[in-house]
C-alpha positions in Angstrom: 4.4 -48.0 52.5 2.1 -49.0 55.1 -1.8 -48.1 54.8 -2.3 -45.6 57.9 -5.5 -46.5 59.5 -8.2 -44.3 60.2 -10.1 -43.9 64.1 -13.1 -45.9 63.6 -15.1 -44.0 65.9 -13.8 -40.7 63.8 -14.6 -43.1 60.4 -18.1 -43.6 62.2 -18.7 -39.5 63.1 -17.6 -38.7 59.8 -19.8 -40.8 57.9 -23.0 -40.1 59.9 -22.6 -36.7 59.9 -22.0 -36.8 55.7 -25.1 -38.8 55.5 -27.1 -36.6 57.3 -26.1 -33.6 55.5 -27.1 -35.2 52.2 -30.5 -35.1 52.8 -30.4 -31.9 52.2 -27.4 -30.9 50.4 -28.0 -31.2 46.8 -24.1 -30.5 45.2 -20.5 -31.5 46.8 -19.0 -27.8 47.9 -15.9 -27.3 47.0 -13.3 -26.3 49.8 -13.6 -22.6 48.9 -17.1 -22.7 49.2 -19.6 -23.0 51.6 -22.6 -25.2 51.2 -25.2 -24.1 48.7 -28.4 -22.1 50.3 -31.4 -23.7 50.5 -33.6 -20.8 49.2 -35.5 -22.0 46.1 -35.2 -18.9 44.5 -31.7 -19.6 44.4 -31.7 -23.2 43.2 -31.7 -21.9 39.5 -28.3 -20.8 40.3 -27.2 -24.4 41.1 -25.4 -26.3 38.1 -27.5 -29.1 36.6 -26.6 -32.1 34.6 -28.5 -31.2 31.5 -26.7 -27.8 31.2 -23.2 -29.1 32.1 -22.9 -32.6 29.8 -24.0 -34.3 26.3 -25.8 -37.5 27.9 -29.1 -38.1 25.4 -29.3 -41.2 23.7 -25.7 -42.5 25.6 -27.5 -44.9 28.2 -25.1 -47.7 28.8 -26.4 -49.4 31.9 -29.5 -50.1 33.6 -30.6 -51.9 36.9 -32.7 -51.4 40.3 -30.5 -48.6 40.6 -31.4 -46.5 38.1 -29.5 -45.9 34.7 -25.8 -45.0 33.8 -25.1 -42.9 30.8 -21.9 -42.0 29.0 -21.2 -38.3 29.2 -19.0 -35.7 27.8 -18.9 -31.7 29.1 -21.0 -29.2 26.7 -18.4 -26.6 27.1 -15.5 -28.7 25.5 -13.1 -28.0 28.8 -11.7 -31.5 28.4 -12.7 -34.4 26.5 -12.9 -36.8 29.2 -15.7 -39.2 29.2 -17.5 -39.3 32.6 -20.4 -41.5 33.7 -23.4 -40.3 34.8 -25.5 -42.5 37.3 -29.0 -41.6 37.7 -30.8 -42.7 41.0 -34.0 -44.5 40.6 -36.7 -42.6 42.6 -37.1 -39.3 44.0 -34.6 -37.9 46.6 -31.4 -40.1 48.2 -32.3 -43.7 49.0 -30.2 -45.2 52.3 -27.9 -46.7 49.6 -27.2 -44.0 47.6 -26.6 -42.1 51.0 -24.4 -44.6 51.9 -22.1 -44.8 48.8 -22.2 -41.2 48.6 -20.8 -40.4 52.2 -18.2 -43.2 51.8 -16.9 -42.5 48.3 -16.6 -38.7 49.2 -13.8 -40.0 51.8 -12.3 -43.0 49.7 -9.3 -42.2 47.9 -7.1 -44.9 46.2 -6.2 -45.5 42.5 -7.9 -48.9 42.6 -11.6 -47.4 43.7 -13.7 -45.8 41.8 -13.9 -42.0 42.2 -16.7 -40.0 42.7 -16.4 -36.5 41.0 -19.7 -34.6 41.9 -23.2 -35.2 42.8 -26.2 -33.1 41.2 -29.8 -32.7 42.2 -32.3 -31.9 40.0 -34.8 -29.7 41.3 -37.4 -30.3 38.4 -37.9 -33.8 39.1 -35.4 -34.4 42.2 -33.4 -37.1 40.2 -30.3 -37.6 42.1 -27.3 -37.5 39.6 -23.6 -38.7 40.6 -20.8 -37.8 38.3 -17.6 -41.0 38.1 -14.7 -41.1 35.5 -15.8 -43.5 32.5 -14.4 -46.8 32.6 -14.9 -48.6 29.4 -14.7 -52.4 30.7 -15.7 -54.3 33.6 -14.7 -58.1 34.7 -18.3 -59.3 33.5 -17.7 -58.2 29.8 -14.1 -59.4 29.9 -15.1 -62.8 31.5 -18.1 -62.9 29.0 -15.8 -62.3 25.9 -13.5 -65.5 26.6 -16.4 -67.6 27.5 -17.8 -66.5 24.1 -14.4 -67.5 22.2 -14.6 -70.9 24.1 -18.5 -71.5 21.9 -17.0 -70.4 19.1 -14.5 -73.0 19.4 -11.4 -70.4 19.2 -10.9 -70.2 22.7 -8.4 -67.4 23.8 -7.5 -67.5 27.7 -7.0 -64.6 29.8 -3.5 -64.0 29.8 -2.1 -65.2 32.9 0.0 -62.3 33.1 -3.0 -60.1 33.1 -4.8 -62.2 35.7 -1.8 -61.5 38.1 -2.6 -57.8 37.7 -6.2 -57.5 38.0 -6.1 -59.9 40.9 -3.3 -57.7 42.9 -4.9 -54.5 41.9 -8.5 -56.2 43.2 -6.8 -57.0 46.8 -4.9 -53.6 46.9 -8.0 -51.6 46.5 -10.0 -53.8 49.1 -6.8 -54.0 51.3 -7.6 -49.7 51.5 -11.0 -50.5 52.3 -10.2 -52.8 55.2 -8.0 -50.6 56.4 -10.1 -48.2 56.5 -12.5 -49.8 58.4 -14.9 -50.8 54.9 -16.5 -53.7 54.2 -17.6 -53.5 50.3 -20.0 -56.5 50.5 -21.0 -56.9 47.2 -17.7 -57.7 45.0 -18.6 -59.8 41.8 -16.8 -59.4 38.2 -19.7 -56.7 37.0 -18.5 -54.4 40.1 -14.8 -54.3 39.1 -14.3 -52.2 36.4 -11.4 -51.6 34.1 -10.3 -48.2 32.7 -10.0 -47.7 28.7 -7.6 -46.0 26.6 -6.3 -42.6 28.4 -3.8 -41.9 31.5 -5.2 -44.5 33.5 -5.2 -47.2 31.1 -5.9 -50.7 32.4 -6.6 -49.4 35.9 -8.9 -51.3 37.8 -11.6 -49.5 39.7 -13.9 -51.2 42.3 -17.2 -49.9 42.2 -20.7 -50.0 43.7 -20.4 -49.1 47.6 -24.2 -49.4 47.7 -23.8 -52.6 50.1 -20.4 -50.9 51.8 -20.5 -50.6 55.4 -18.2 -49.7 58.5 -17.1 -52.6 60.2 -15.5 -51.0 63.6 -18.0 -52.2 66.0 -17.5 -55.7 66.7 -20.4 -56.2 69.1 -23.0 -54.7 66.9 -24.3 -57.7 64.6 -24.0 -56.5 60.7 -26.4 -58.9 60.2 -29.1 -56.7 62.0 -28.2 -54.3 59.5 -28.6 -56.5 55.9 -29.6 -59.9 56.6 -28.3 -60.6 53.0 -25.5 -59.5 51.5 -23.3 -60.4 48.1 -24.6 -61.8 45.3 -25.1 -66.0 45.7 -22.4 -66.8 43.5 -19.9 -65.0 45.4 -21.3 -65.3 48.8 -19.0 -66.9 51.5 -20.2 -70.1 53.4 -20.5 -68.3 56.8 -23.1 -65.9 55.1 -24.9 -68.8 54.1 -25.0 -70.2 57.5 -26.5 -67.0 58.9 -23.3 -65.9 60.5 -24.5 -62.1 62.2 -21.0 -61.1 63.5 -19.1 -61.6 59.7 -15.8 -59.9 59.0 -13.8 -58.7 56.1 -13.1 -62.2 54.9 -16.6 -62.2 53.1 -14.4 -59.6 50.7 -12.0 -62.0 50.5 -14.0 -64.8 49.4 -15.4 -63.1 46.8 -12.3 -62.0 45.7 -11.0 -65.6 45.7 -14.4 -66.9 43.7 -13.6 -64.0 41.1 -10.1 -65.2 40.6 -11.2 -68.5 40.1 -13.5 -66.9 37.5 -10.6 -65.0 35.7 -8.6 -68.6 35.6 -11.5 -70.3 34.2 -13.8 -68.1 32.5 -16.5 -70.1 34.6 -18.1 -68.9 37.7 -16.9 -71.1 40.2 -20.3 -71.8 42.3 -22.8 -71.2 39.6 -25.9 -72.1 41.3 -29.1 -71.7 38.6 -31.7 -70.8 41.3 -32.3 -66.7 41.0 -30.6 -64.7 43.4 -33.8 -63.5 45.4 -32.9 -61.0 48.3 -35.0 -63.0 51.1 -34.5 -62.5 54.8 -33.3 -65.8 55.4 -29.7 -66.4 54.4 -29.4 -70.3 54.2 -29.8 -71.3 50.7 -29.1 -75.2 50.1 -28.5 -74.9 46.3 -25.7 -72.6 46.7 -24.1 -74.4 49.8 -24.3 -77.7 47.8 -22.6 -75.9 44.5 -19.7 -75.1 46.9 -19.3 -78.3 48.7 -19.4 -79.8 45.1 -16.2 -77.9 44.3 -14.7 -77.9 47.9 -16.1 -81.2 49.5 -17.9 -81.2 52.8 -15.8 -78.8 55.5 -14.2 -81.7 58.4 -14.7 -80.7 61.6 -10.9 -79.7 61.9 -10.8 -77.4 58.9 -13.8 -75.4 60.4 -14.1 -75.5 64.3 -16.6 -73.1 64.7 -19.0 -74.4 62.2 -21.2 -75.7 65.1 -21.8 -72.6 66.1 -23.3 -71.1 62.9 -27.2 -70.3 63.5 -28.1 -72.5 60.1 -25.7 -75.6 61.1 -29.0 -77.3 62.5 -30.5 -77.1 58.8 -27.1 -78.2 57.5 -26.9 -81.1 59.4 -30.4 -82.2 58.2 -30.4 -81.5 54.8 -26.4 -82.5 53.9 -24.6 -85.7 54.0 -20.7 -85.5 54.2 -20.1 -88.9 52.0 -22.2 -87.2 49.0 -18.9 -85.0 48.5 -16.1 -87.5 49.5 -14.6 -87.1 46.2 -15.1 -83.4 45.9 -11.8 -81.1 46.1 -10.6 -77.8 45.0 -7.6 -79.3 43.8 -9.7 -81.9 41.5 -11.9 -79.0 40.3 -9.1 -76.9 39.1 -7.1 -79.4 38.0 -9.7 -80.0 35.0 -8.8 -76.3 34.1 -5.2 -77.3 33.9 -4.1 -75.5 37.1 -1.7 -77.6 39.0 -2.3 -78.1 42.5 1.7 -77.2 43.4 1.7 -74.3 41.6 1.8 -70.5 43.0 -1.8 -69.5 41.2 -3.4 -72.8 43.4 -1.7 -71.9 46.5 -3.1 -68.5 46.6 -6.7 -69.5 45.3 -6.6 -72.0 48.2 -5.8 -69.3 50.7 -8.5 -67.1 49.6 -11.4 -69.9 49.3 -10.8 -71.2 52.8 -13.9 -72.5 54.3 -13.1 -71.1 57.8 -13.1 -67.3 57.9 -10.8 -67.2 60.6 -8.1 -69.1 58.9 -9.0 -67.0 55.5 -6.0 -64.9 54.5 -6.5 -61.3 54.5 -6.0 -58.9 51.8 -2.4 -57.8 53.0 -1.2 -61.0 53.6 -2.4 -62.1 50.2 -0.7 -58.9 48.7 2.6 -60.4 50.1 2.3 -63.9 48.3 4.6 -65.3 46.6 2.8 -65.7 43.7 3.0 -62.1 42.7 7.0 -62.2 43.4 7.5 -64.6 40.3 8.0 -63.4 36.6 5.3 -61.8 34.9 5.1 -59.4 37.6 1.9 -57.4 37.9 1.7 -54.1 35.7 -0.1 -51.2 36.4 -2.0 -51.5 33.1 -3.6 -54.5 33.3 -3.4 -54.9 29.2 0.2 -54.5 29.8 0.2 -51.9 26.9 -1.0 -53.9 24.3 -3.7 -53.7 21.9 -7.4 -53.9 23.8 -9.5 -57.0 22.2 -12.7 -55.8 23.9 -15.3 -54.5 22.5 -16.5 -50.9 23.9 -19.9 -50.7 25.3 -23.1 -50.2 23.3 -25.8 -47.9 23.7 -28.8 -48.9 25.1 -32.4 -48.0 23.8 -34.7 -46.7 26.6 -36.6 -50.2 26.1 -34.3 -52.0 25.0 -33.4 -55.0 27.3 -29.7 -54.5 28.5 -28.0 -58.1 27.2 -30.3 -57.9 23.9 -27.6 -57.0 21.5 -24.4 -59.7 21.5 -21.7 -58.2 20.4 -19.0 -60.9 21.5 -19.5 -62.9 18.7 -19.6 -60.9 16.3 -16.5 -59.1 17.6 -14.7 -62.6 18.0 -15.3 -63.2 14.3 -13.7 -59.7 13.2 -10.6 -59.9 15.7 -9.4 -63.6 14.4 -7.4 -61.4 11.6 -6.0 -58.9 14.0 -5.1 -61.4 16.4 -2.3 -63.1 14.2 -0.6 -59.8 14.3 -0.6 -59.0 18.0 -0.4 -62.5 19.3 3.2 -62.0 20.1 1.9 -59.2 22.6 -0.7 -59.5 24.9 -2.6 -62.4 24.1 -0.3 -65.2 24.6 0.7 -67.2 27.7 3.1 -64.8 29.0 2.9 -60.9 28.7 5.8 -58.5 28.8 5.5 -55.8 31.9 5.5 -52.4 31.4 4.9 -50.5 34.6 5.6 -53.0 37.2 3.8 -52.8 40.1 6.2 -53.5 43.3 4.5 -56.1 45.5 3.9 -54.3 49.1 1.2 -54.2 50.9 0.1 -51.2 49.3 0.0 -49.6 46.0 0.4 -45.9 45.9 -2.6 -45.6 47.8 -3.5 -42.5 50.0 -5.1 -43.3 53.2 -8.6 -42.0 54.1 -8.2 -38.4 55.7 -11.4 -37.4 58.0 -10.1 -33.9 58.1 -10.1 -33.0 54.6 -12.8 -31.3 52.4 -15.7 -33.1 50.9 -14.7 -34.2 47.4 -24.9 -51.5 41.2 -28.7 -64.6 35.0 -26.9 -62.7 38.4 -24.3 -60.3 37.1 -25.5 -56.9 36.2 -23.9 -53.8 34.8 -22.1 -52.0 37.4 -24.4 -48.9 38.6 -20.6 -47.3 38.5 -19.9 -46.7 34.9 
C-alpha cells in the first residue's frame, strides 16, 4: 500500500491551529464532544488524573521533560497499563505543545499513540497519557552489552535486528510522507511493547523536537540551531547545514542499526552533549571520520558549501583518517562487507545527505527479502529475556539500580531451555511483515477529530 501524502499547507494549518488551541484547552475533546468550557466554576467537572489512575510510587522515568509513571485505571474497566507523562513546569511549553499537536494527528502502528491530555487546575500541571511500553532499545542494547562484560556474551539475534529496523523505517517513512521530521532518533526513543496485544511492536516516541519540513525556503536551523543527540547527529548538522532534510533521520537510523549489530554506539563521543548554539563539534566529527574515513570530494561534492567547512579545513587533515573505513570497522564485529546487512548499513550512513537512501527505498532493500523475514513481533513469539522497568524513588538517580547484571545471572539457566527459540542466530518467524513501502499504516488525515552518559529514558513511556 502506498502512503498517502498530506498536503503540506494543510498540515501546517492544522498543527498551528492545534498549537494555539492547546494554550487554553486542557483535555482533547472527543468527536462527539465540544471543547471544554472555560468557566472556572465548571473546572471541577473535568476529569482529573488522580481520580482516574493509580500511579503513586510507580515512577519509571525522569528527565528534563518531567516524570513518567506507570499507571492503571482505578475503576478497573480494563487491566491495560498506561504511561503518564507529567510535563515539568506549569502550563504547556512549546515542546509539549508541538508534541501534542503532532501526536493527535499521527496514526501509525509504529508511532506512539497519545491517548489523552489532562490539565491539573490545582497546580497547572500537564499530563499526557500514552500506552505503556515495557522495553526500549537503550535498555535492550545495554542488556546485551552487559552480557559481554559478564563474559557470557549474547548478541541480538539477527532476525530480531531485522524486525526492529524494518518497523523503525516503516514508522519514519510514515512521518516523512506526512512532512514530519523526528530530529531526535536514538535508542532511548525507540520503544518496544511487552506482553499484550501489541507484543514486540516498535513504537517511535518523543516528538518534542519534531518539525514540519514542508517549506524548503525556510531554514529549519533558524528554529533550532542544534538538534539530535550528538552520537546520532548527521555530519551535515555538525557542519552547520541550515536547510537540512529528512536525511538526518536516516543517518540516526543507520547509527541505531550499527548499534543493534554491535551492541556499541558506532560514533561514541566522550564529550557531554551540551546543547549549544554552535553546531560544530570537533570530537564528534573526529569520531565519525575515525570510523568512516574523511569524505573525498567526489563522495560529497557539496561539503565545501557547508557553513563550517572553513573550520573543518583548519582543524582536520585528510591523511589522519586514510586507513579508516566502515568496512574495517564492521569487519571487527564480524559483519562481512559483501553481506546485505552491510550494504544497507552503508546506504544509511552515506556521508552526502543527497545520496543517502530514503526510508521508502530502505524498506524495499534486498536485506528485508531474505530469510528470516521481519516479523510484527520482534521477539518472534519467544520468551522475552529483558527485565521489566524498576520503579524509581523520588530522589533516586535513574541509573542507580543496575538490574541487568543480576538478571543475566538468573537468566543463564533458563537460556538453555529457550536457546532453540529466540536467542540463536536465526529466529523462526511468527507473523511475517511483507516488505513493502508501508506496513499497515493509515495515512494522517487532517479532517478527522482530534484524538524525551547521552541516552536518556524516553519521555513517552
